One Martini backbone bead per residue (centre of mass of N, CA, C, O) as a GRO file, in nm:
protein
  260
    1MET     BB    1  -7.284   1.861 -10.228
    2ALA     BB    2  -7.309   1.543 -10.267
    3ILE     BB    3  -7.166   1.254 -10.111
    4ASP     BB    4  -7.001   0.967 -10.203
    5PRO     BB    5  -6.933   0.704  -9.986
    6SER     BB    6  -6.817   0.491 -10.211
    7ARG     BB    7  -6.588   0.675 -10.265
    8GLN     BB    8  -6.258   0.666 -10.305
    9SER     BB    9  -5.974   0.769 -10.194
   10PRO     BB   10  -5.677   0.863 -10.269
   11ARG     BB   11  -5.369   0.703 -10.278
   12VAL     BB   12  -5.077   0.712 -10.082
   13PRO     BB   13  -4.777   0.631 -10.081
   14PRO     BB   14  -4.594   0.547  -9.804
   15GLU     BB   15  -4.318   0.679  -9.888
   16ILE     BB   16  -4.449   0.963  -9.914
   17SER     BB   17  -4.599   1.005  -9.645
   18ASP     BB   18  -4.350   0.965  -9.466
   19GLU     BB   19  -4.187   1.205  -9.577
   20ILE     BB   20  -4.389   1.425  -9.503
   21ILE     BB   21  -4.413   1.370  -9.196
   22LYS     BB   22  -4.098   1.405  -9.133
   23HIS     BB   23  -4.129   1.734  -9.191
   24LEU     BB   24  -4.253   1.766  -8.929
   25ASP     BB   25  -4.301   1.939  -8.634
   26PRO     BB   26  -4.340   1.833  -8.304
   27THR     BB   27  -4.423   2.124  -8.199
   28VAL     BB   28  -4.581   2.287  -8.422
   29ASP     BB   29  -4.727   1.998  -8.552
   30ARG     BB   30  -4.878   1.821  -8.336
   31LYS     BB   31  -5.179   1.809  -8.423
   32THR     BB   32  -5.126   1.698  -8.704
   33LEU     BB   33  -4.989   1.435  -8.610
   34LEU     BB   34  -5.232   1.326  -8.446
   35GLN     BB   35  -5.421   1.317  -8.693
   36CYS     BB   36  -5.247   1.125  -8.866
   37ALA     BB   37  -5.267   0.881  -8.660
   38LEU     BB   38  -5.588   0.832  -8.752
   39VAL     BB   39  -5.584   0.727  -9.050
   40SER     BB   40  -5.349   0.497  -9.015
   41HIS     BB   41  -5.108   0.272  -8.952
   42THR     BB   42  -4.891   0.409  -9.122
   43TRP     BB   43  -4.927   0.701  -9.013
   44GLN     BB   44  -4.889   0.633  -8.714
   45ALA     BB   45  -4.593   0.545  -8.722
   46ALA     BB   46  -4.477   0.812  -8.839
   47SER     BB   47  -4.592   1.005  -8.621
   48LYS     BB   48  -4.460   0.875  -8.369
   49TYR     BB   49  -4.170   0.916  -8.460
   50VAL     BB   50  -4.179   1.227  -8.456
   51LEU     BB   51  -4.292   1.274  -8.168
   52SER     BB   52  -4.045   1.127  -8.018
   53ALA     BB   53  -3.843   1.381  -8.078
   54GLU     BB   54  -3.973   1.524  -7.850
   55PRO     BB   55  -3.906   1.669  -7.573
   56GLY     BB   56  -4.091   1.493  -7.323
   57PHE     BB   57  -4.216   1.287  -7.509
   58LEU     BB   58  -4.475   1.025  -7.455
   59THR     BB   59  -4.554   0.699  -7.509
   60LEU     BB   60  -4.665   0.409  -7.384
   61GLU     BB   61  -4.529   0.231  -7.590
   62ASN     BB   62  -4.239   0.333  -7.534
   63ALA     BB   63  -4.236   0.256  -7.237
   64TYR     BB   64  -4.264  -0.051  -7.277
   65ILE     BB   65  -4.010  -0.087  -7.443
   66PHE     BB   66  -3.815   0.009  -7.229
   67VAL     BB   67  -3.892  -0.199  -7.010
   68ALA     BB   68  -3.848  -0.458  -7.175
   69ARG     BB   69  -3.545  -0.413  -7.226
   70PHE     BB   70  -3.462  -0.411  -6.935
   71CYS     BB   71  -3.577  -0.695  -6.850
   72SER     BB   72  -3.403  -0.861  -7.066
   73THR     BB   73  -3.126  -0.818  -6.884
   74LEU     BB   74  -3.224  -1.018  -6.693
   75ASP     BB   75  -3.274  -1.284  -6.508
   76PRO     BB   76  -3.492  -1.542  -6.613
   77THR     BB   77  -3.514  -1.689  -6.317
   78LEU     BB   78  -3.683  -1.489  -6.217
   79PRO     BB   79  -3.963  -1.395  -6.092
   80PRO     BB   80  -4.248  -1.266  -6.242
   81SER     BB   81  -4.327  -1.064  -6.015
   82LEU     BB   82  -4.075  -0.887  -6.048
   83PHE     BB   83  -4.136  -0.777  -6.333
   84ALA     BB   84  -4.404  -0.642  -6.260
   85ASN     BB   85  -4.281  -0.447  -6.051
   86LEU     BB   86  -4.080  -0.311  -6.243
   87ARG     BB   87  -4.284  -0.194  -6.438
   88THR     BB   88  -4.430  -0.017  -6.234
   89VAL     BB   89  -4.185   0.149  -6.139
   90ALA     BB   90  -4.087   0.250  -6.415
   91LEU     BB   91  -4.345   0.407  -6.491
   92ARG     BB   92  -4.344   0.591  -6.244
   93ARG     BB   93  -4.067   0.721  -6.305
   94LEU     BB   94  -4.136   0.833  -6.584
   95MET     BB   95  -4.364   1.030  -6.480
   96MET     BB   96  -4.146   1.224  -6.334
   97VAL     BB   97  -4.028   1.340  -6.644
   98VAL     BB   98  -4.288   1.383  -6.796
   99ASP     BB   99  -4.467   1.652  -6.998
  100ASP     BB  100  -4.565   1.467  -7.257
  101LEU     BB  101  -4.868   1.278  -7.305
  102SER     BB  102  -4.957   0.970  -7.485
  103LEU     BB  103  -5.270   0.772  -7.472
  104GLU     BB  104  -5.466   0.520  -7.405
  105ALA     BB  105  -5.743   0.479  -7.223
  106ALA     BB  106  -5.705   0.183  -7.135
  107TYR     BB  107  -5.422   0.222  -7.007
  108PHE     BB  108  -5.494   0.442  -6.804
  109LEU     BB  109  -5.707   0.254  -6.649
  110ASP     BB  110  -5.501  -0.011  -6.604
  111GLN     BB  111  -5.267   0.192  -6.475
  112PRO     BB  112  -5.186   0.295  -6.162
  113SER     BB  113  -4.886   0.410  -6.219
  114ILE     BB  114  -5.041   0.664  -6.406
  115SER     BB  115  -5.223   0.853  -6.213
  116ASN     BB  116  -4.957   1.011  -6.162
  117LEU     BB  117  -4.866   1.354  -6.300
  118PRO     BB  118  -4.636   1.577  -6.194
  119ARG     BB  119  -4.517   1.699  -6.499
  120VAL     BB  120  -4.760   1.715  -6.668
  121THR     BB  121  -4.896   1.954  -6.917
  122ARG     BB  122  -4.963   1.742  -7.158
  123LEU     BB  123  -5.266   1.562  -7.264
  124THR     BB  124  -5.331   1.258  -7.455
  125ILE     BB  125  -5.647   1.092  -7.531
  126LEU     BB  126  -5.722   0.775  -7.676
  127ALA     BB  127  -6.016   0.619  -7.832
  128THR     BB  128  -6.112   0.356  -8.009
  129LYS     BB  129  -6.383   0.333  -7.809
  130GLY     BB  130  -6.570   0.605  -7.747
  131THR     BB  131  -6.737   0.646  -7.450
  132THR     BB  132  -6.908   0.764  -7.190
  133ALA     BB  133  -6.786   0.576  -6.976
  134ASN     BB  134  -6.473   0.625  -7.043
  135LEU     BB  135  -6.480   0.929  -7.006
  136LEU     BB  136  -6.559   0.922  -6.704
  137ALA     BB  137  -6.324   0.740  -6.610
  138VAL     BB  138  -6.098   0.938  -6.683
  139ALA     BB  139  -6.195   1.175  -6.510
  140ARG     BB  140  -6.178   1.025  -6.242
  141ARG     BB  141  -5.876   0.955  -6.250
  142LEU     BB  142  -5.777   1.248  -6.254
  143VAL     BB  143  -5.909   1.333  -5.983
  144GLN     BB  144  -5.774   1.101  -5.805
  145GLY     BB  145  -5.521   1.207  -5.883
  146SER     BB  146  -5.198   1.375  -5.979
  147SER     BB  147  -5.192   1.701  -6.179
  148PRO     BB  148  -5.060   2.005  -6.115
  149ARG     BB  149  -4.950   2.087  -6.434
  150LEU     BB  150  -5.205   2.055  -6.587
  151HIS     BB  151  -5.327   2.257  -6.895
  152ASP     BB  152  -5.348   2.035  -7.135
  153ILE     BB  153  -5.620   1.876  -7.324
  154GLU     BB  154  -5.693   1.571  -7.519
  155PHE     BB  155  -5.972   1.428  -7.698
  156TYR     BB  156  -6.021   1.108  -7.864
  157TRP     BB  157  -6.351   1.057  -7.986
  158ASP     BB  158  -6.661   0.964  -8.004
  159ALA     BB  159  -6.938   1.147  -8.066
  160GLU     BB  160  -7.155   0.965  -7.916
  161ALA     BB  161  -7.057   1.017  -7.622
  162LEU     BB  162  -7.218   1.304  -7.635
  163THR     BB  163  -7.482   1.289  -7.813
  164SER     BB  164  -7.584   1.029  -7.605
  165ALA     BB  165  -7.581   1.159  -7.341
  166SER     BB  166  -7.691   1.173  -7.039
  167PRO     BB  167  -7.782   1.384  -6.792
  168ALA     BB  168  -7.621   1.231  -6.573
  169ALA     BB  169  -7.347   1.227  -6.722
  170LEU     BB  170  -7.322   1.535  -6.757
  171GLY     BB  171  -7.334   1.597  -6.455
  172GLU     BB  172  -7.077   1.444  -6.376
  173LEU     BB  173  -6.886   1.597  -6.567
  174GLY     BB  174  -6.932   1.871  -6.430
  175GLU     BB  175  -6.821   1.789  -6.150
  176LEU     BB  176  -6.536   1.696  -6.239
  177THR     BB  177  -6.452   1.976  -6.392
  178SER     BB  178  -6.453   2.133  -6.098
  179CYS     BB  179  -6.196   1.978  -6.052
  180ALA     BB  180  -5.907   1.858  -5.996
  181PRO     BB  181  -5.731   1.955  -6.281
  182PHE     BB  182  -5.954   2.118  -6.442
  183SER     BB  183  -5.963   2.396  -6.280
  184ALA     BB  184  -5.647   2.462  -6.412
  185MET     BB  185  -5.707   2.477  -6.703
  186LYS     BB  186  -5.662   2.621  -7.032
  187THR     BB  187  -5.706   2.365  -7.228
  188ALA     BB  188  -5.973   2.200  -7.433
  189THR     BB  189  -6.004   1.917  -7.662
  190PHE     BB  190  -6.254   1.778  -7.883
  191PHE     BB  191  -6.207   1.493  -8.077
  192LEU     BB  192  -6.470   1.398  -8.305
  193ASP     BB  193  -6.598   1.098  -8.432
  194MET     BB  194  -6.864   1.055  -8.684
  195GLU     BB  195  -6.847   0.816  -8.886
  196ARG     BB  196  -6.976   0.573  -8.710
  197SER     BB  197  -7.259   0.765  -8.668
  198TRP     BB  198  -7.355   0.767  -8.950
  199ASP     BB  199  -7.696   0.785  -9.115
  200GLY     BB  200  -7.699   0.903  -9.428
  201GLU     BB  201  -7.670   1.178  -9.506
  202ASP     BB  202  -7.654   1.374  -9.776
  203ASP     BB  203  -7.515   1.609  -9.605
  204TYR     BB  204  -7.239   1.574  -9.426
  205HIS     BB  205  -7.150   1.860  -9.340
  206ILE     BB  206  -7.417   1.940  -9.204
  207ALA     BB  207  -7.414   1.713  -8.995
  208VAL     BB  208  -7.148   1.792  -8.855
  209LYS     BB  209  -7.227   2.082  -8.780
  210ALA     BB  210  -7.476   2.006  -8.610
  211ALA     BB  211  -7.328   1.823  -8.406
  212CYS     BB  212  -7.131   2.036  -8.303
  213ALA     BB  213  -7.343   2.237  -8.199
  214CYS     BB  214  -7.469   2.037  -7.997
  215VAL     BB  215  -7.216   1.991  -7.821
  216VAL     BB  216  -7.167   2.283  -7.743
  217GLU     BB  217  -7.438   2.318  -7.597
  218MET     BB  218  -7.398   2.090  -7.391
  219LEU     BB  219  -7.132   2.196  -7.259
  220THR     BB  220  -7.237   2.473  -7.172
  221GLY     BB  221  -7.455   2.347  -6.974
  222ALA     BB  222  -7.272   2.118  -6.816
  223LEU     BB  223  -6.983   2.317  -6.805
  224PRO     BB  224  -6.971   2.612  -6.674
  225ASP     BB  225  -6.703   2.632  -6.512
  226PHE     BB  226  -6.507   2.525  -6.727
  227VAL     BB  227  -6.581   2.725  -6.959
  228ARG     BB  228  -6.512   2.990  -6.803
  229LYS     BB  229  -6.186   2.903  -6.749
  230THR     BB  230  -6.174   2.752  -7.031
  231GLN     BB  231  -6.045   2.661  -7.343
  232VAL     BB  232  -6.299   2.533  -7.546
  233GLU     BB  233  -6.307   2.269  -7.800
  234VAL     BB  234  -6.464   2.149  -8.108
  235ASP     BB  235  -6.365   1.864  -8.320
  236MET     BB  236  -6.539   1.770  -8.605
  237TYR     BB  237  -6.526   1.447  -8.775
  238GLY     BB  238  -6.541   1.210  -9.069
  239ASN     BB  239  -6.372   1.322  -9.315
  240SER     BB  240  -6.198   1.489  -9.564
  241HIS     BB  241  -6.482   1.664  -9.625
  242ALA     BB  242  -6.554   1.677  -9.301
  243ARG     BB  243  -6.508   1.975  -9.092
  244VAL     BB  244  -6.544   2.103  -8.749
  245ARG     BB  245  -6.481   2.410  -8.556
  246MET     BB  246  -6.562   2.497  -8.208
  247PRO     BB  247  -6.635   2.703  -7.960
  248VAL     BB  248  -6.676   2.716  -7.603
  249VAL     BB  249  -6.900   2.951  -7.470
  250SER     BB  250  -6.976   3.143  -7.225
  251PRO     BB  251  -7.242   3.277  -7.114
  252ILE     BB  252  -7.390   3.580  -7.091
  253PRO     BB  253  -7.496   3.748  -6.847
  254PRO     BB  254  -7.737   3.923  -6.740
  255PRO     BB  255  -7.823   4.215  -6.655
  256PRO     BB  256  -7.895   4.389  -6.403
  257ALA     BB  257  -8.144   4.508  -6.243
  258PRO     BB  258  -8.281   4.786  -6.185
  259SER     BB  259  -8.315   4.995  -5.943
  260PRO     BB  260  -8.583   5.156  -5.783
   0.00000   0.00000   0.00000
């Protein structure tokens, strides 16, 4: 059945949605909470509040709040450069104890103090405007830094970052994912938003499914080493009516030719 894109979805009062989200478990329902955070600003605030209750979980926003509160207790006559150095040191120290980190791609790229993640085992990176260029930039930063315990990673990106990626970009992504920390990862999930790149197909669900299959095929060919060692999945979504999730499976090599 064709979906009318002009039809508005029913609105849930914020006091009800907040109450529902607060009943989710930050450990068991973590992926659901991260997906809720992408719905609206209201849902994002409620989801972050619940996620912050999980031991070891940190958003960079909460880290900045912590550092800002600490700096506000100091003598305001101290030079501004001192506060900047304190923020850098404080963020670096926080990264020494955090094992579950969620942050915006722009912050990750702009803050050298968080390039090394010695204790992080699970990393979620969200891009407000996810492009091929900043996906590659994030992968480079991870390879250049040190994240020896990282084994689960999630990317929340625009689908177009992969569907329109050039062969050269896919080749570089393949090279980067063959290096540490990618080479030691157990799971990697690409949550791809197709809504902004929708070209008005009559059947939206078919379009999302076709785009998801296209990305799976691209990743299978571009990241052979990564796909062979890591459980990779693509979760493509456009709106509440259309969502597809597919695994990226390493192709089975052909059997050896019989000896003469």
